[in-house]
N, C-alpha and C positions, 0 to 999 in steps of 0.2 A: 482486631479488624485487619483484614488483608486487602491491600490495594495492588493494582497492576502498574501504577505509575506514581511517581513522586509528586506530580502536579495535583493529583487527586488527594494524595496523603496530606499535602500542605493545607487543605481546606478543613482538616479535622485534627484537633489537638488531643486525641485520646491515644491510648496504647495501640500501636499499629505496626505493620510490617509491609514492605513493598516486595512483591515477588512478580517479576515481569512475565508477560505472556511467552509461551513457547510455540515452536512450530515442529510438526512431524516432517523432517527433511527427507524421509523415505517416500512420503506422498507428494511433497512439493519439491520437485527436482527439475533441473534444466532439460529442455527439449532441443533436439537438433533442428526440428522444423520451426521456422519463424515466419509468421504472416505479417503483412504490412498493416498492423493494427495497434491501436492504443487501448489499454484496458483499465477500467475502474471496476473494482469488485467490492461488494458489501451488501448488507441488508438495506434494500432500497426503500424501506418505509421509515428508516432512521433519519431524522431531520438533518443532522450534520452531513450525512452522505448526500442527501438531496441538494443541500446548499452547495456542496463541493462540485457535484456534477453540473449544476446550473451555472456556477461561476465559470467553470472551464468551457462549457459550450458557448456561453454568452460572450466571453472575453477572449478566448484563446483559439478555439477550434477553427474559426473561419480563416485566421491567419495561417494556421498550419496547413489547411486544405489548399491554400493558394500556392504553397511550395510543394506539397505532396498531394497530387490530385487524385490518388487512388487510396489514400489512407482511410481506414474505418475505425470508428470509436465503438468499442464494446462496453456496454454498461451491464455488468453481470451481477445478479443477486436476487434474492427472493422478494416478493411483495412490492414491486415497483408501484409508486403512486401514480395518479393520473398525470401529474406534472412531468414525471419521468417518462411514462409511456408515450406522452404526446411528443417527445423528442424523436421518436423512432422515424427513420427515413432510410434512404439507400446508403447513407454514410454513417448512420448511427443505429446500432443494433441493441435493442433492449431485450435481454434474454429472459428475465424472470428467473425462476429456480432452474439450476442446472445440476446434473448429477456430479460433475467434477469441475469445480472452479480451478483446481490445480492445472488441468489440461489447457483451459482457456488462457490462464495467466502465462503458463510456460511457453505457449506458442506465440505470445505477443512480443512485439519489438520494444514496446515501452509500457510501463505501468505507471499510472498517475495517482498521486495522493494529495489532491489540492484542497485539503481541509482548511476551513476558516473557523471552525468551532468544534466542540465535542469534548469527550472525556475519555479516560482510560488510555489504552495503548492501541495503535492501529494494527490489527492483524493483517490487513491488506498489505501494509508496508513490509512486514516480516515475511509473509508468504511469497510476495513477488521477489524479494531478495533471495529467499531460499530457492526459487525457481531459476535463479541466474538471469533475471530480467533487469535491465537498467530502469531504475526508479527515478521519477521526477516528482518532488514533493515540496510542499510549503513547510515552513518552520513548524507550524501547528500540526501538520501531518506527521512530521518526524517525532515531535513530542519529546518523550524521555529516552528514546532509543539513542544510544551514544555513538551515532555515526558521524562521519566527517564529510562535509560537502566536497565533491569532486574526488572522493576516495571510495566510499561505498554507495553513495547516492548523489543525485544532483538536487540542489535546494534553491528555490527562489520564491519570494513572496510577491513579486511584481508580475503583471500580465505579460510584459515584454520578455522578462527573464524566463518565466515559466514556458512561454511559447517557444522561445529560442532554444531552450534545452531540449524540448520535445523534437523540434525540427532538426536539430543537430544530430540527435540519436537516430532518427529515421533516415537521415541523409547519409550517415557514416557509422553504421552500427559497430563495425570492427574497431573503430577508434575507442568505443566505450565498453568493449568486451572486458577489459581489465576491471572496470568499476563494477560491472555485473558479477564478475568472479569474486571480487572482494566482498560484495554484498552477501553472497551465499556463504563464504567463509566466515563472515561476521556472525551470521545467524547460527551456524553450526557451533561456533566457539562461545557464543553468549546467550543463545536462546533455545538451547536444547531442553526438551521436556525432562530428561533425566536429572539435570542439575536443578531445575525448578521444583521437581517432585521431592528431591532431597531437602531443599530449603523449606518446603511446606511441612514435611515430616518433622523437621527440627522445631518448627513453631508448635506443632501438636505436642511434641515431647516436652518442651519447655512449659506449656500450659498444664500438662498432666503432672509435672513435677512440682 
């Protein structure tokens, strides 16, 4: 049995292997154009994603708007539920399916991963890092990804801390450019599809032998 995270593997005591998710860094890459926007991406019929967006909107977004009066929140991903669609307004854009998540993420100033539940590994985290976008995440959103707070991502589990991180990045993006660069480097070094494909092939060879 192959898992993408150690957290999930720990729930099952059978023969298993962890092979993390990978990212196509040729498709997810930095953009020179940056818009004054925060992005959350993912399947918007998935309950943990719904919970994450609602938590951010209900607890953090008003505070952020008070400081940055022009910022827009983009909620990008297919199959948004009624709860998510009802959030849409002049400052919150609910896209539904888009042809290129990579473009929306890459053009954003901040990517948020405010997960409070869920399983597996968060593709949205790795994709935003690959795009060279500064990521603000909860500990649950980071999960098994071996990043360090204030080095490759910004991590906070409190409303105040999470909001402050987002405000700081929007207010002074150049100050956090190094963190965004470190994030992309981390993905290239640790989450390339080539390395993971080799690990998967090794599992198959061991089983066949």
